[in-house]
VEXDO-109242 format. One record per atom (N, C-alpha, C): x, y, z. Coordinates in steps of 0.05 Angstrom, whole numbers, plus 5000, padded with zeros to 4 digits. Each point is the difference from the previous one (the first is absolute). Layout:
<bamars>
XYZ...
</bamars>
This chain:
<bamars>
501749765000498350245000501850255000499650174981501750244998499350205021502150115014499650205020500450284987498050175002500250264988500850215021502350124996500950215018498550264994499350165021498750254994502050194987499050184984501750204987500450235019502550045008500750225019501850204986499550255006501850214991502250035020502349884994502250015019501650265000499350184982501350265000497950224996498350035020497850194997501250295000498550174987500850285000499450125027502150085014499650105028499950305001500950134979500050295002500050124972498950254999500050154975502750154996501250065023502450174999501649965026502650034998501849985023501350275004499750115024501250265006502149955022502450094994502349955018500550245018500249945026500550225019501649885023500050145023501649925023498249945024500549775012498449925024500450195023498150015018500150175024499049845024500049744998499049845023502249965021502450084995502150045020502050194988502250045014502050184990502049884981499549754991501749864981500050134973497750114991499750144974500549824977498849765000500249814978498550104975500849904977498650064976497649814997497850114992497649834997498750044973498749794990498350014977497150005009498650214995497250025008498349934976498649775002498449904978497250145001499250124978497550154999498149854982497550005008497849894984497650175003499050094977497750195000500550245017502550105000500850245015500449965030499849755009500449955029502449825005500950005024502349845007499149715003501249824984499249725001501849845019502650044997501949885020502750134996501849945019502750135000502149785002502050024983502349815001502650164999502249875005502650134999500950054972501650214997501250084974502749874998500349814981502449854997502450174991499550234989502150174990501050205022498750005023500650205020502549935015501850195005502549945014499849925029497850085014499749935028499249715004497849924987498849745006500149804977500650094976500349824977497749804997497650105005497649844997498949885025501749985021499149885025498150205014497849905011498150165014499049855024499950145023499249875025496950025004499149895022497150005006499050295001501550185012499250285001499550124973502049964983499850114973497649904984499549745001497749884987497450115011500050055026497650095013499550304996501650134984499650284995497250064987499049804987497350034988497950045022500449865022498250045023500450275013502550095001500550265012498750224984500149974974498850204982497050015002498749775007497149995001499050005029501750055019499349975029497650175007498049895015497750165009500850235019502449995011500850205019501150264986500050004974501150244987498350255006501450225006498650255004498950104974497850155001498550064976500050304992500550175019499850294995501350155023500850254995501050175022497850025022500950045025498250015022501050205021498050125013500750165024498649895024501350025023498849895024497650175009497849875008497750145010499349925028501249795011499749915027502650035015500049915025502650015015502149834987502550065005502249834990499749725011500349814982499849725008497249894996498050184995497349914997499649874973501750074981499649904972497850144985499050235011497850144987501250214981499549964974501150174980497850084980500650214986498250084978501750024975499049874978501450014975499950294989502350094989500150274988501449984973500050224986501350004974503050055004501549954979502950065001500550295003498350164987500450295002499850095029497949895014499750085028502349895017500849754995502149885015502650164998500750084976502450154996499850295011497550104999499650275012500449995030499049785013500349975029503049985006501449824986502849965005501650254996499450154979501450254994499450205022497550015009499350195022501449945026500649755005501549935024503050054997501149944977502949994996501150284993498550154984501150264991500950185023498350045021500950175022502549905014500249735002502449895013502550064984499849974973502350064984500850295002498050175001500650295001501250095027499349855022500750105026501849805015499449755001501549805015500049734986501749984979500049754985500549755016501550025023500649775016497549895014497850154999497549905012498749784983501149954976499249774984501949775004499049775008501649755001499049824978501749954980499349854977501649744999498849785006501449745002498649794983501649854985498849804982500949725009498249804993500649735008501549854978499049764992501649834982499550084971500050264994499850084972502749964987500150024974502549974986500650244983499450245011500550254985501150215018502049925016500950185021501750234990501249974976501450234989498050224993497649924992497950194993498750125024499249835020498650115023501950185017502649935000501950175014500350274985499949994974500250244983497650185006497649895003497750155007500350135028500849855019500350105027502150215002502249974985502150204999499050264989498449984979498950254988498050135019498549845015498250125020501550155021502349905008501750145019500049885028498649775004500049885027502549835003501249995024502249815005498949735007497449975003498849765011499049814978502049864988499349804980501849765004498949764996501549754998498149794991501249774994498449764992500349795021499349754994499749805020502649875008502350074988502549875005500850005030499250215014500850025028498849785018497849884991499149775015500249744984501650004979500449764985502949915002501850114984502749905000502150224995499650235013502050214997502649925011500149845021502649915011501649864979498749834984501449854979501050204979498350184991500850184979502250195009499650135023501950195010502749875007499949775012502549865007501649944975498549914979501349934975501250254986498550224999501050244987502450105014499950025027502350115014502449824999499649734998502349825000501149954973498349964980501049914974498550124976498250195005498750144977497549864989498949815015497649864991499549775019497749874998499349785018498649794984498549845014498649774987497450094986498849824986497550024986500150224978498850235005499850204978502750114993502049975017502750104995501849804987499449745004501849794989498849735003501549804991499149725000502449814999499649755008502249814997500649954970502449914995500849924973498949714997497549994991498749744999501449804982501450104980501349824980502549875011501250115021502649905008500249945030498250105016500349955029499849705007501649925020500049725008499149965029499850225014498950005028498450255004497549975006498150225003499050005029500350225014499350025028498050235004497649945011498050205003499450045029499550265007499450085028497450145001498149915016497550155005498450064976499949824981498550054975497349865000497950154999497349894996499549984971497549934992499549934972498650224985499550225012498450214986501750184983502650035005501650194985501649854978499850114976501649904978499749704996497549905004499649715003500649854975499150084977500449854976503049984992501550225000502949974994501549825020499350025025501349835020499349714996497449944995499349734995501449894976500050154978501349914976503049975005501250185015502949995005500749765017498449945021500649775017499749754983498049994983499749774982502449964983501150214989502349984982502549915015500550115024502549925013499749725012497749925009499749725010500249804977499150074977500349824977503049964993501650205007502949974995501449875024498549935021501349875023501150205021499350264997500950195020498549965026501250105021498849965027498650265009497749965014498550235011499949975030500850215014499850005030498150225007497949935016498050195008500350075030500350255006500250095028497550155007498349895016497450125006498849845023498850145020498649855021497849824990499050064976497749864989500849854975499349744998500749854976497549984982499650204985497950004980501150104973498649964979500850114974502849934992501650204994502849954991501549845020499650055026501549855020499249705000497549954992499149724999501449844978500950134979501349864978503150035003500950135021502950035004501249735007502549964992501349755007500749985030500350245012500650015028498550245012498749955023498550215013501250075027500450255006501050105025497850155014498749885020497850125014500850185022501150234992501350195018498050145019500950085023498450165018499650284989497550104999499650274988501750225013501050174983501650235010502949945005500949754994502849935005501649954974498850064978501449954974502750144999500150245010502550154999502249865017499349905022501949855017501049754986498249864988500649764984501950074977499450214986501750084977502850085010500250145022502650095010501649765010498649795009501449755007501249874975498550014978501149904974502550164992499850275004502350174993502449925018499549965025502149925019501449754990498549804991501149754991501650044974499050164982501450044975502650155004500050205018502450145007502049825014499049845018501849825015501449804982498649914979501149804982501450134976500050264999501250144977498649984974497449945001498449964975498550254993501550214993498950244990501550084975498850164983501250074974501750265003502549965007501750235006500550184975500349884977500450164976497550174994497749885002497450154996499850235020500549945025499850205021501950234995502449944991502050214996499250184976499049874979499450154975497450165001497949885012497350104995498550105025501350015023498750085025501750205015498950115021501650185017501549855022500249744998501649845019502850115003501450084979502750115003500250305007497750135001500050295006500750055029501750205005500950055027497950165016499949935025498150135019501750175020499050245005501350185019499749885028502249915012499949875026500850195023500250264995500950195021497650075017499949915025497750055018499650295006502150174996499750295006499250164975499749874978499250144975497050024998499150224988497150034995499149824977502049884987499349814978500749725008500149955026500649735010497949804990500949794987498249804989499050064972500750234989499350054972502249904981499349964975502049914981501950224993502549934996502050204993499850074970500250264994499650104973502250204992500250034973501950214990498550264998501350214989498850264999497650014981499849804982497749994982497749835011500449905024497949855013500049704994502049904985500249724993501249845023498949775006501049835021502849904993501649955021502849934997500649715007501749884985501049735005503150014999501249785008502949964996500349834975501750114981500549854976502149795006499449754994501949785005502650034985499950124976502450034984501950215012498950225009501750225009500150035030498149885014499850045029499150275009499050164981499250285006497050035001499150215013497250085000499250094972497649914991499150084974497049984999498750164984497149974996499349724989497849905009499249724994499849944970499350204984499249954972502250074980502450055008502150084982500849774981500750074976500749804979502349835011499749744999502149815007500449955030498550145017500449965029499149735008501549885019499349745011499750035030497550055009499550055029500949775017501350085023501149805019498049975023499149765005498149955022501350005027502649965001501349965026501650245010500850184982501850215007498650215017501550115020499050225017501550254993499150225011501350264995500550145027502550055005500850135025500450304996498550165016500250294996499450135027501750195008499650155025499749825024501549785000499949825023497649825001498450004979497549834999500249814976499349755005500049814978497149984989499750074975497450004987499749734985497849875005499649724990498150004976500349804983498049964979497549875011497850034986497449885008500349705005501649874984500349715002501049925028501850165012500949945027497750015019498350204998497750035018498149774997499649914975498349774995501149755014502649954997501249775012499950015030500650235011500050035029497249965012498050104986497349975011498949724998500149894976498549754995501549755007502650025006501549775010499749985030498750195012499549995029498349765007500749865022498549765008497050045004499150245003497150045004498449924975501449984977498649934975500549704993501449865017500549714994497449855000499849794984497449854999499049915028501849915017499249915027498750235016501050254995499050235015497250094991499349944976497450114989497949784997500849755001498249784992497350015015500150035026497549985016498150234993501150244997498350234993498849974972501649894982499049974972498249764996500149815018498549754996501249834978502650044994501549854980502549895013500549744998502249885014502750114989502049995017502750094992501049834976499549745001500849834978498750084973497450075002498650094976501250264989500650185017501250264992502749954986501749835012502649944988499749864973498049814999499649854975499250194977498150195006499150184979502350194992501650095019502350174993501949854982500549755007501949844984498949954971497349964998498849964974500150264983499650235013500250254985502950034989501949945017502850034992500749804978499149755003500749804981499050074972497450084998498950064974501350264989500350205017501150254990502849974989501749855014502949994993500849754985498649785004500849764985498649964974497750154996498549974975499850264985502250145000500250264986499149984971498650204991499050014972501750214985500749934976501650184983498550034973499350254993498850064974502050144982500149934975502050104981499050274989499850205017499250274992502150205009501250144982502050205007498650255009501150145021498750255009502250175013499450265002501950205011498850135024501550025021499050115025500550305001499050135021500150295003502850115005501949825007502850085003501649974974498549914979501349974974501349734996499649815018501249734996498149834984501049874980498449824983500349715010497749875004499949725010499149834977501449784995499549824978497449835004499449955026497749835006498450135023497649895004498450075023499849765019501050045024500149785020497750045020498749785007497750025018500049785021498750075022499749815022497049935001499249764993497249934995498349965025500150195018498350005024498350254998497449975003498250244999498149995023499050245007498250045023497650164991497949975015497650164997498750035027498950235005498650055026497850204997498250015019497850184998499050085028497350035002498850135023500749855026500449744999500349855025502450085016502250104987502250105016500050305002498250124984500050304999498250125021497749875006497950125017500549955030502450055008500849995028501350275008500250055025501350255009503049984997501149764995502849984993500449934971497950054983500049914973502050144982500550265004502050144983502749875002500949965025502649895004500149704992497849865003499949724991500349994969498650174986500250004971502850084991501250195014502850074994501949775005499549845021501749775005499849804977497649964989499749824977501550104976499850264995501450114977503149985004500950045025502849965006500949724995498349805007500749724996500449954970498250104983500249974971502750114990500650245010502350144990502649865009500149915025502449865009500549754984497949874990500349774983500750074971499750264994500550094972497849914981497550005009497849884984498150214989500750265001498250204990501050114973498349994980500550094973502249834987500049745005501849824987498449764990501149854981498549774990499449815023497449915001499249825021499050135026500350265002499350135025497550184997499950205017497850204999500750214979498050064983500450194978497950235002500950244995498350235001498250014975497650125003498350064977500150304994500450074975499950294994497350125009499950255010502250194999502149985022499849795016502049955021502349844987502450035011500750125026500450304997499650135023500550295002501450055027502250155000501150075026498150185016500249995026498250165016500150294993502450094991500350294993498550084976499149804983498550064976497050045006499149945024497350035008499650285012497550114998499550265012500149985031500350225012499750025029497150095006498949955023497350085006499850315002497750104992499450295001497550055017500050235013497750065018499450295003501250174983499650295003497350084988498250105017497350074992499850304995498950074977499450284994497150024990498350145015497250024992499750084971498349854986499450074972502249914981502049865009502249924983500549705003501449884981500849725003502049965022500249755009502149935019502750054987502150035016502650074988501549774987498849774999501249774987498549745007501049774992498649755005499749955030497849875007499549945028501949795012500449794985501449775010502849984989501849885014502849984991501749875021502650044996502049865017501850215013499850025026501650205014502949915002501850205002502949955003500950075028498350135015500850075027497950195013500550095024498050175014499150244985501750124983499250244985497749954981499549754993497949934981497349935013499850015026497649935014497750204993497649895001497650174995499050135026501550215008499350145024499450294994498350115017499450294998502350155014499950274997502150165012500249965030497849945013500049965029500849715008500749834980500849735005497749805001497550094997497749825001499749874973498649774999499649864975498550174979500949994975498650144979497749844988500149745004498149814988498249895022497549954993498049895019500849725010501349854983500849735007502749995015501350235003502650025013502249854985499649964974502249894984502350194999502449894998502550154998500450185025499449895023500650145025501949835016500750105024501949855017498749735009497449994999498749745008500449784979500350084975500649804978501250154977502650065002501350194982500049934970500149734994500449924973497549864989497850155003497349884995499649904972500950154980500049924971497249984988498149865014497349964989497850135016500750145022498050125017498849795019498250095017498849835021497050014998498949864980497150024996498449905024501149815015498649895023499850195023501450234999499950195022498450254993499050024975498750254992497550055016498249815002497450045013500550045030501749845012500650035029501150285006502050094984501250265005498050234994498449974979498150214994497950025022499249775011498050015021501250125026502549945005501350115024500950294997499950104975501150274995503050015005501349774995502949985005501449914974501450184987501050265010498250234995497849974985498150224996497449884989497950165000497449924989500050034970498449834987499550034972497150074995499450074976497250064992498849774984501549914979498949804982501949764997498849775004501449744995499049904973501849984981499349914972501549744995498549784996501249744997499049864976501749844988499349844977500749715005498049824997500449715002501749925024499250115023501449945025497949935021499749755006497849915017500750035029500350265008501250065026498149955024497449964994498249955023499749705004501749844987499849715005502749874998500649864979502449835000502650154995499950264992502550144995500950175024498649975022500850155025500649815022502050075016500349885026497750125017499349865022498150125019497450084986498849804987497750064983497750145014499249905023497850145014500850285008502550035008500950275008499950194976500849914977500050174976497150074992498249815002497250064995499050225019500849995025499250205019501250274994502550004990501350254992498650134977499249834981498750114976497250125006498849915022497350095006499950185025502350055013500150165024499450294995498650125019499350294998501250155023500550264995501150175022497850115017500750185018498050115019497850164985500750104977498050164985498149834983500549745000498449824984501049954972502350124993501149974973501949765000500349874977501849774999502950105004501549845015502850075006501650014974499549814982501150024973497750114983500150264993497650134990498949884974501749934981498949914974501749764990498549814988501349774989499049954972501850014980499449934972501249734995498549824987501049734996499349914972501949874987499549884974500649705000498249844990500349714998498249914978500549764990498249894980497749845012500449925026498249815013499050115027497849885009498850085025501549875023502450105006501749895021499150115027501349905021499350105027500650305003501950104986500850285003497950194988498549914981498150184987498150135020499149855020498050105019501050245016502750045001501150215017500850254984499350014975500750234984497650194999500750254994497950214996499450044971502049934983499650034971501349764987498649864982501049764987500350064970502549954990500650034972500449724989498049884986500149724993502049954977501749815004502049924980498949794982501449954978499249784981501349745009499349784987501649765002502450024982501949825003502450034984499749944970497849884993499549954971498650244987499350205016498650234989501750265001502649985003501550245006502750004985501250234999502850024992501750005025502249864998502150005021502749994987502050095015502750024989501949875019501149774992502049865017502750094990501050225012502050174988502849955011502050064983502849995009500550225021498250195002500350215021498949905027498849765000498549925023500649715008498349814992500349725008499749844974502149994983499749884974500049705001499649874976499949714998502649884991502250155003502649914989500849735010501549864984501549765007503050075000501649825011502850065003501450034973498949884979501250014973498950234983498150155011498850204982498650215017499850244988498350215010497249964987498050035015497349964990498050175016497950084986497850135014497449924986497750095011497549894989497850205006497749944988497650165006497649815005498050125011497249894999498450194983498049904988498250174984497249895002498050174994497249915004499249804979500349745007499149804981497049984999498750115021497150045001499450275012497750114994499250265011498249955025500250175020498449965024497050024993498449845015497150014998498850145024501850155014499150155024501250294997499250175018500950284998502650035017502149864990502650005014502250104981502250095013502250104984502649915013502049954983502649935010501150225018501049925023500850205020502150194990501949904984502150184990498850214981498049924984498750204983498650215016498849915023498750195018502050195011502449915007502050185010500850214979500149924974500650194979497950235000497549925002497950215000500050165026500349875022500150145026502450185001502349914990502450174999499550254984498649984978499450244984498150195015498049895013498150165015501450155023502149885011501550125021502250184990500350014973502150174988502849915008500449745002502749905007501850044975502450105004501750074977500549784981500449755009500549784983497649904985497750115005497549904989498450214984501250234996498750214984502050114980499050104978501650144980500450295009501650144984500650285007497550175001498049924984497550165000498049915021500849815017498349905022498249774992500049924975498449774991501249745010498349795000500849745009502249894982502249915011502349924984499649714989499049825017499749724992497049935001498949924978497249934999499349775019501949815002499649775017502749875004500149775013502549875007501449914974498549914981501349914975501550234987498850245001501350244989502650065016499849975026502450055017502249804993499349744998502049804994501450064974498550094981501150064973501750254999499150215013501250274996501650115023499849885023501650115023502949944996501750195006502949965000501150075027501349815013501250065026502450184997501449964977502150184991500049974970501350184985499849994971500749724988498249894985500549744987499449765017499450045026499549775018497150025010498449804993497349995009499449765016497449965007499349765016500749744987499949994973500549754985502550034983501649794998502550014985499749914971498049844994499749904973498650194981500949994976498750154978499850305007502250115010500150295003500050134972499350254998500050134974502850094992500450054975502650104991499750094971501950164991499950104973500249774980501449795007500449774982498149775006497950055015498249795008500349925029498449815009500149925028502749925009500750065026502549935011499649885028502049875011499849875026501350175021498550035022501250145023499750305000501250134981500050294998498650094975498750235002498750114976497650165008499050164981497750175005497549825003497950115011497549845002499049914973498849764999499049884976497149965003498350134984497149985004499049714996501549844986499149724995501349805020501350115021501549825018498349785012497650075011498449805013499049794980499350094977499249804979502349824993502450114999502449834995500349785022499550085024500149805022497849794997497650094994497849824996500649804978501150104978500649834977502249805007501650065020502249825008499349825023497449995007499249835023500050145026500350275000499850155025502650065014502249924988502650045013502250084980502250105011502450074985502349865014501949914984502449875011502450074984502250055014502650064987502149835014501249814986501949815012502750125003501349925022502750095006502049844983502050124988502149854985501449805018500949774989501249795016502450115016501650174988502450105014499350195023497550085002499150185021498149875020499649744997497949865015500649975030502549995007500849975028501950225009500550015025501850215012499050284994497450045001498850254991501150255013500550005027501050255011502750084991501649804990502850054994500649964970498049914985500449934972499550254982502150094987499850244984498049964977499949764990498149944978497150035010499449905024497350045010499350295005501950145012499550285007499550164975501549954979499550154975497349934988499249745001497449914990497850145016500350025026498050125018499750294994502250144994499850294993498650034974500649834981498750024973497049965002499249825018497149945003498650215017501550175014498850205017499649935029501249775008499849925028501750195018502250094989501750205013500750224980500850235010501050214982503049974996501449875018502849954998500649745014502349874994500649755014500050035030499049805013499750005029501649785014502549994994501749805012500250055030500149795016500250035029500849735011500849995025500649755014498049965022499649745008498149935020500950105028498050075016500650125026499449795022502049835006499749825023499950175025501450225000500050195022498450244991497650045011498250214991500550265016501450184987500950245014497750185010497750034986497950175011499149915028500049745005499349915027501950115021502650004993502050105019499650305004499150154980499550285004497850055021498049835000497950035021501149935027501749795002501349945025501650235010501650134983501650235008498250225012497750054987498250205011499149915028499349755004499249905026502250025021502550004990502250035018500750305006498450184988500350285006501350174979500749884977501450154979498050124980500650234990498350124979498050205011498950164982498150215008497249895004499349794986497349895002500149765019498750025023500349815021497349855006500149745006497649865007499150075028497449955007499150035027501549805018500350085025501649845018498949715004497349984999498949735005500549804978501050104976500549834978503049954995501750135015502949984995500949715002499349875022501049735004499049814979497550024992498849824979501450054974500650244992501350064975502849885000501550035022502749895002499949704997498049875012500049715001498949884974498150124987498749874978500950094972501150254998500950104974503049954997500749755001502849924997500749984971502350104992500849984971500649724991500649815017500249724993497549865011499149794985497549875009500349885029497850035015499949905027497449855003499749875023497449885007499350085029497550075004499050045027497249885001499149945023497449865003497850194992497949894987497750174993499050165024499150244995499250185022497849895018498149854987497849905017501049805021502249864993501149815020500950155025500950254997500850155023497850175012497650004988497850175009497849855014500049744996498049835014501449785016498549885017501049775016499949754982502349924990500049774981499349745014500149995026499049775014497049994999498750235002497150014998499149964971501650124981499349984972502349854985500149745003502449854990500049924971497750054986499649894973500350224979501349944978500250194978497549964982498950224989497749984983500550164974499549874978500650124974497649984981500050174980498149974977501749994975498949874979501250024974497749984979500550104977498049994979500149744984497849894993500049764984500650054971500749794986500650034972497650084984497649925009497550064985498850275007501550175015498950265007502350195005499650254992502050215004498850225016498350164987498650225014497649885014498950155019497749905015497649944982500150134975497749954982499949714991502249855002500049734989498149825014499450045025498349815015497150064997499350194982497150034993499549914971502149884989499949904972498649735000498149974983498349765001501649744996502150014984501749764997501949975023501450215007502149985020498949945028497550075005498749945025499949705005499849844978499949715003502649895010502250154996502649915010500450095029499350255006500450115026497450135010498049845007497550115010500250115028501749875016500650115027502749905008501050105022502849945008500149905029501249775005500549915027502650125010500549985026502650065012501549735001502349994986501549754999501949985025499949775013501649955024502049784995502450025010501949784997499449775020501149774995499349775016500550045029502150135008500750055028497750155014499050224988497950165013497349854997499649864978497549854996499649805022502149845005499849795020500050115029501650215005500150115027497350115009498450104981497550125006497649814996500649764992497949804996498050064978501050124978498250074979499349764983497650014988499049804981498950154976499649854978498850124977497350135007499650244990497550155005500150175024502250005015500250175024500550294994499550175020500650284998501950085022501450224996501950105020499650295006500650075024500250295008502950084998500550204984502750104995500250285011501950055018500250255014502850124996500050264995502650154999499950225021502150155002500050235019497950214992499049984976498250214990497149904998499549754994497249924995499749705001497649914992499349725002498249924977500449764989498249894980499449715007497749914990499349715003499449904973501549794992500149924972500249694997499349894977500349724995503049934996500849765009502849924997500349754983502449964990500649764985502949925006500549744997502649895006501850014975502650095004501950004978502749925012501049774991502549905010502450164990499950084975502350144987500050295007500650065026499850275011501950025023501350235002501750055024498549945025501249865018498549895023498950205019500850254998499050215018498750224984498849944977498850204982497349914991498150184999497449964988499750194977498249944981499850184977497249964987499350204984497649984984500450154974498149964981499950154975499050285007501250204987499250285005497750084981498250175011498050144984497849824990499849755010497749834992497550105015500450065026497750095016498950264990497450014999498650244990498050105021499450264998498050115018497249964987498149935015497349954989499050254986498849954977498950224984501850104979502749965003501950094980500249814977501050104977500749844977497549864988497650095006497549894989499649715009501449915020499849725009497549975018498949765000497849935018500950045029498250095017500850055028500949755014499349764990500849755012502349874984501350154983502249894985502249905019501349784993502149905018502250195005500650184981502150205005499350175024497550055005499150175022499449855026499449744998499349855024502249835011501749894982502349855009502650134993500050174980502450154993500750205021502650075002500850195021502650134992500850205015502550154996501749985025502649974997501850045023500450305006499150174982500450295004498850105026497949865009498850095026501949975023502149834997501849955022502550184998500250154979502550164995499350305004501850155010499650285004502150164984499350244990501950164986502150125019499449995026501950095020500849775018502550025010500949805019498650055027499849805017498950045027501450235014498650175016501250235013502449925017502050174999502449965016500050155026497950175004499850165024501550264998500950074976501550254997498350224987497449944995498250204989500350034970501649844986500550034972498549794984499550064974498749814982502249874984500549745004502149854985498749834979500650064975498849854977500949715000498249834992500749714998501249964972502550114997501250024974503049965002501349964978502949984999501150285005502050025017501150275008501650134978500749864979501550114978498250114978498149834991498350074978497150065007499249925024497250035008498249794989501049794988498349794990498449885023497449954995498249885019501149725008500149955026501149755010497749805005498649934978497749825001500849735013502449914995500749725006501549975027500050225016501149985027498049895020497649964992497849945019500549765017499650035027500149785019497249965013499249755003497449945010500149765019497749955013499649755015497549874989499949735002497849854988498749825021497449984999498649825018497549904986499249765007497649884988497650165009498050034982497650155007497649864989497750065013497549904989499450134973499049854982499550114973497750205001500650254993497850204999498449964975497850154997498449984976501650104976501750205004501650114979502750095012502050034982502650085010499850275013501750045019500050255017502750144997499950275001497850185008498050034977497550055008497950044981499650304995499350074976499450284993497350024988498650215005497450044987500350004969498049914987500150004971500150284988501650034979500050264985497750004980498850234998498050044979501550074975499949824980501550044976498550164979501350194987498650164979499349844976501149764997499349834977498149775008499449985026498349795009501349735000498449795002501049735000499949884972502049854992500049874974497949784998499549904977498049794996501049745012498149835009500849745010501349824979499150044975501049844978501150194979502649974995501450184982500649864974498750084978500349874975499550194977501549984979499550154976501049844976498950074978500849854975501250204980502349914989501450164980499749874973498950134981499649894974497849794999499849864978497949804997501049725002
</bamars>
């Protein structure tokens, strides 16, 4: 009997058109193909031609279709008509919304620009938003880096001119040993997953250092379940072992770092501890050939790591001597640190030996000739195939800056930075710290600020202080409390504004920053600050303007809502001036463009700023006749020039002979050129310039040609960071600008020019016997921003979050599946569901961040698991440390950069009766978009 198979169309037509743009479901910025059918989004896949992801797309990226269609999308501008927090709004027109905003902001600009605090969340247009704030004239601008990973970025810039992730990446093609510290799965996830797959396929080894074994650490060949906050101590023990065994790259250190630079050792000198320089300001070394003092960069010089210089009865030592003296001290021996780190001495020695073996016994040599900045030509490129990567896990501690510096020092001592097999910078990095702007804070009513808000200080003279010594910024960035802030302190803005410390503000203007929920420490306290009134009945923070695409928890606390688009409905610029998509082998940037038009009365926030800037007559946003300069953000991207020939995008610049790369006049067809090319531009680095970027004349010339620099920026790595010593000198009483007395000891102890380790501040602020357990959060691979957990697809992966307990704590408290725990810190208490996890540091608990939602937000059902079982650890954390009894407010932050110390949290755990819902409970928010449908379904095409 013949069996008849049904006729199936195995290649159905799935779309009428494919539109290529850039994903926005995390900060990875992958290329995506958006399949359209009947003018609607049918599905999203990865773009195989894109340099970031090469076609790979994660669950977040695929779920972008749900993000675009989310019921929680805001629909129109709104003004508050009920009390703050009531969620009572009235829809208004854009004309009225902009009129209100202009009416609030124009008087501030004319009289007191600092009364505007403008802070943005995880947007990717910070060069633009900072340009707007600078033209307004307020000193109070920053983005979310201050509570994310500024320690990592600043430590990298000050030490070697760049850091991990957006600044650089491992040499995936050649590395043989990859070691990661504190890396969760939300940042740069597709490239890291692809990279780990590539190196494991070659037999390379992966070592994961993290209290939690999830994600990348779960696929590591070896897992080090370190005690939170002790990574720096562990790293310095590795340094101790490498120095003790002589396994450091002396040639690399002599040529490319300040290890041979002499340090002023005269205790009676006002320059004690500073680097010795000639009359032109160049640092001095001893030349091995002549035995004489000479500037480090002279042609043919061979810096001597061991030679000292005797002058005036004082022996001046090179940095290398100080490194050896410090880290060979027995306090850094594996036996001395093992108990605190939760890593055995044998394990520390074994890892150090493995680093040394791979670095020195498996050297890589590439047949590429290159010439260095001293004029010496090298026939080959030699590399040590050990690479590192790190992120928020080691950054978000009060000792994070020095810990990140310790990791960068470890890389450099091994000679693994910018060499084959090691860590490689992504253009426009590397950049010496001197190439970055310094922070500016001079306010002139009716005028722009005197320069960029954010930057890298070189010493006390660069602090953002008023004439009377008080902080110029509302977040107290660039003050003696955190001198090298770099990204600002977004987590302190609301607290300081409410306290009037250092002064009161009038308007808080925020974009995509969920500060009333998961982006704030002390969540309940922040909610109270946002709604608090003074004795006259007026709000303590008088006005709040907020822009978001979705009905988040923060929306309810705004007075004026400017609704943003989804990422598929907008123009965006992933710029070389900001946070580009470059890879180590190429400079690249990208755009987003409206692959669909909004079906609501919403506008891209950046376009709104163009119009608002014109209404406020901001110089950068109006023509000479007062007319609006940029019709919208697309117009700005195309025609704005930061300096002649340099605009937001490097590709397809205009020119007399046709489009050019990097430099050139504005090109009216530039955005279309990007669209035609899949949404991105890429310019590959020549082979002879691919490595040794800070010292390679070929790379420097290529970078100048492309417009990354105006002139070559050769420099050496700063193992010894002199700006830190300048602050110590001030704390010791030297110089005209002096710190307050109560901060002198802290500055001397924590702003050390060589990496150090000290216990996290919370360990010294609470009774660790009462609160013996470390508590952490990390973001899951399937979610980045808080908006991810209201996504119909992603909710199925992370509908709620338990608190994970290690076996030791699980058994000690008699927990069973389905149990709940009461978790208490010095600040607060939560009651939450628990789960057992064996692959976890034995004294650490953790949960996924931002899964928990407040009832009524995000258009979720009031009984949604995110609101009934989901929770935040934020309720247990405070933006201030527990009082010391001195009457001062001490921020729960790193004392160098001010980064929020999210991961210093100490708690105690006890079994609790299961409540009806996770605690603390909050009243439901009345959402301006209401509740979404019980059943979410739509059909695209026929």
